[in-house]
C-alpha positions in Angstrom: -1.8 -4.0 13.4 -0.8 -4.5 17.0 2.1 -2.2 16.7 -0.1 0.5 15.1 -2.6 0.1 17.9 0.2 0.6 20.5 1.5 3.7 18.6 -1.9 5.2 17.9 -4.2 4.3 20.9 -7.8 5.4 21.2 -9.0 7.4 18.1 -5.5 7.1 16.7 -6.4 4.1 14.5 -9.2 6.0 12.9 -6.8 8.8 12.1 -4.4 6.2 10.6 -7.1 4.8 8.5 -8.1 8.3 7.3 -4.5 9.2 6.5 -4.1 5.9 4.6 -7.3 6.5 2.6 -5.9 10.0 1.7 -2.5 8.8 0.6 -2.6 5.2 -0.7 -5.2 5.3 -3.5 -3.4 8.0 -5.5 -0.1 6.2 -5.0 -1.7 2.9 -6.1 -3.2 4.5 -9.2 0.2 6.1 -10.2 1.8 2.7 -9.9 -0.8 0.8 -11.9 -0.8 3.5 -14.6 3.0 3.4 -14.8 2.9 -0.4 -15.2 0.2 -0.1 -18.0 2.3 2.6 -19.8 5.4 0.3 -19.4 7.4 3.2 -18.0 10.2 1.6 -15.9 11.3 4.8 -14.2 7.7 5.8 -13.3 7.1 2.3 -12.0 10.2 2.4 -9.9 9.3 5.8 -8.4 5.6 4.9 -7.9 6.5 1.6 -6.3 9.0 3.3 -4.0 6.3 5.9 -2.9 3.6 3.3 -2.3 6.1 1.1 -0.4 6.9 3.9 1.9 3.2 4.6 2.5 2.6 0.9 3.2 5.5 0.7 5.6 4.2 3.7 7.5 0.9 1.9 8.0 2.3 -1.5 8.9 1.2 -3.1 5.6 4.1 -5.5 5.3 2.8 -7.8 2.5 1.9 -4.8 0.3 5.2 -3.1 1.1 7.0 -6.3 0.2 5.2 -6.5 -3.1 6.1 -2.8 -3.9 9.7 -3.5 -2.9 9.8 -6.4 -5.3 8.3 -4.2 -8.1 10.7 -1.4 -7.3 13.7 -3.7 -7.4 12.6 -5.3 -10.6 12.1 -1.9 -12.3 15.5 -0.8 -11.1 17.0 -3.9 -12.7 15.1 -3.1 -15.9 12.4 -5.8 -15.5 8.9 -4.7 -16.2 6.2 -6.1 -13.9 3.8 -8.6 -15.4 0.9 -6.5 -16.7 -1.5 -9.5 -16.5 -1.0 -10.2 -12.8 0.7 -7.4 -10.9 -2.1 -4.7 -11.0 -4.6 -7.3 -9.7 -2.1 -8.3 -6.9 -1.8 -4.7 -5.9 -5.5 -4.2 -5.8 -6.1 -7.3 -3.8 -3.4 -6.3 -1.2 -4.7 -2.8 -1.0 -8.2 -4.1 -0.3 -6.9 -6.5 2.3 -5.1 -3.6 4.0 -8.0 -1.3 3.9 -10.3 -3.9 5.4 -7.8 -4.7 8.1 -7.5 -1.0 9.1 -11.3 -0.6 9.1 -11.6 -3.7 11.2 -9.2 -2.2 13.7 -11.2 1.0 13.8 -14.4 -1.0 14.5 -12.6 -2.7 17.4 -11.8 0.6 18.9 -15.5 1.6 18.9 -16.7 -1.6 20.6 -17.7 -1.3 24.3 
């Protein structure tokens, strides 16, 4: 977050949050649906896209999870349907909360 704050001072963090909210949810849904459909190629592509989105916003833990999913799919290993979608949702919520907290910090006197 500190790096994002340096790169996007002032109202920049709010813009980052808005961009994240526009891009990440659909990428997350595509990945979860691909996992549920057990479509390895779609999982790989969706994980790659979400990883890039997360990397752009400094979301290293979620990007790492997506990288692992992408690599597993490339190797022919399907993500665990019983745990991975929940992990993705949890990491997404953490990231969204962190970005919102950063935005609130910007508006404090």
